Residue, then its C-alpha position, 0 to 999 in steps of 0.5 A: x060060280x061055275x057049274x061044270x057039266x058032265x060029258x055024257x050029259x052034254x052028249x045026251x043033250x046034244x042027239x036029245x036036241x034032234x027030237x024036237x025044238x021044245x026038248x031043244x029049248x029045255x034041255x038049253x034051260x036046264x044047263x044055263x048057269x042061274x043068273x041070281x043067288x041068295x048068299x048064306x054063310x057056312x056053319x064055322x062062319x068062315x065063308x060066304x056062298x051063294x045058292x041059286x035063286x029065281x025071284x018073282x017079284x017086279x018092282x025094284x022094292x018089291x025084289x029087295x024085300x023078297x030078297x031079304x025075306x030069302x035071307x032069312x030061309x034055311x038053305x038047302x045046303x045043310x052045311x050052310x045056314x042064314x046069316x039074318x037074325x030071325x028079328x031083324x025087320x026092314x023099316x023102310x027102303x029107298x033109291x037113289x036113282x041119280x046113283x044107283x044106290x040103295x038105303x035100308x033103315x033097319x029095325x033096332x034089332x041090327x045093333x044086336x049084331x056084333x063082330x065077324x056075325x055082323x060083317x058076315x050078314x052085311x055081306x050076305x045081304x050086300x051080295x044079294x041085294x046088288x043083284x037088282x038091276x039098277x042097285x050097284x051101292x047099299x047103305x044100311x041105317x037103323x033108326x035113321x042113322x047110318x050104321x057105324x064101324x069102328x072108331x064110330x065113323x059111318x060106313x059109306x055105300x057098300x058095293x058086291x066087290x067090297x066083300x068077296x074077290x073073285x080069286x082062288x082064296x076065300x076071304x075071311x072078315x075078322x076083327x082083331x085088337x092092337x094096342x092104341x100108341x099109348x100102350x094102355x087100351x086096345x082099338x079094333x080093325x076090321x081085316x079082311x084076310x085070305x084063307x087059301x084052300x081051308x087048310x088054316x083055322x079062322x082061329x089061328x088066321x086071328x092069331x097069326x095077323x096079331x103076331x104079324x101086327x099092324x105093320x104088315x097089313x095094307x090100309x091100316x091106320x097108324x094109330x095102332x101098333x103091334x101087341x104081340x113080342x117079337x118072336x113069338x111063334x103059335x105052336x097051336x090053337x083049337x076051339x072046343x066047347x066055346x074055349x079057345x085053347x091058344x099055344x105060344x112058344x115063351x116069347x109071348x112072355x117077353x116084355x113089350x115097353x110102354x105097353x100094359x100086360x092087360x093089353x097084350x093079353x086081351x089083344x088075343x082074348x078079345x079078338x078071339x072072343x068076336x068069332x061066334x064058336x068062341x067065348x073064352x081062352x086058355x093059354x099056355x106056353x109051349x104045351x105047358x099052363x103057366x100060373x103067372x103072366x111076367x109080373x103077376x097076372x094070374x095066368x092059368x084061368x079061362x079068359x073072357x072078352x074084356x071092353x073095359x080095355x077097348x078105347x071107346x067102349x066105356 
C-alpha cells in the first residue's frame, strides 16, 4: 500500500529536522509506511482492504492469536467491515518450520461460511497471517480435517499472493455454476476475476462470466460446459432489497441442445445467490417479464437458490 504525503508536509519535515535530532527521528517515524496490516472487506463484499496495525506480541503463536482477534475488530474506516464471523474460534495452531507453514484448526462455526463470504474471510486471514516472520503458507482445518473446495478437494497451503495481485485491478472472488457434461446438473467453479476501477458491479461480472462460458476461463476443469445460449446479451443487472433484477435479450430463450432448461435458469440464479446481498432473482427479457420460459417453466416469479441441481450436494 502506498502513502502519498503532501509536498508542504515534506518541506515542513525538512525544516523541523534542523531543530533537533529527536524531532528528526519522530518525523521520520511518522512518515514511514506502515509495516503491518489487518485485512477487512468493503461493505459491498467486492474487495479486500488493509488497515495499518501495530502488533504487540512477540512469539509466532501469540501473533497468530492477536491477528485472529484483530480480524474480528471493527475497522476504523466506516466503509469497511470484518470478514470474520463472531462465533468463529481457534482450536489449535501448528507451525511447520521445515517449509514455513502454518496450520490452523478452526471451530465448527467455520462451516457456516459459504460462497464468497468464505473466500473473502480466507483471503483476509491468509493475507494478515502471512505477515508473520517465518510464515509463507497457511492451511485451514475444521475438526482436524482440511477445509475443502469444490468437487470435495482439500485446499492446499495458501499464500498471500493467491488472493490479491499487485495490479491496477482489484480481484473479485466468486462461485459460478456451469453445467455438467450431461446437461443434467450444475457444477460450481471458484473464479478470480478482475474488477477494473470499480466501474462494473459484481453481479454483472458473474453474469458476463456465465455468458462467456468456461472456454474463456483459464485453468478450469474440462468437465463443465456453457449454460447461456450463444448471442445472449446482458442488458442490465441491478440489486435492490435482496432481489437481483436481470435483463437479457431474447437470445437467452434459445434452446441449448442436451442441457435441461432448469440447469440454464439456475446456473444464473445459484451463481448470483452466492453473493450475501442477493436472496432472489427476477428475470426479464428485453425489459419485459415473460410468463413462461421455453417449454412451460414459470418465469414471472422470483427464483431462489436450488441446491438439488448442484452435483454432489444431495
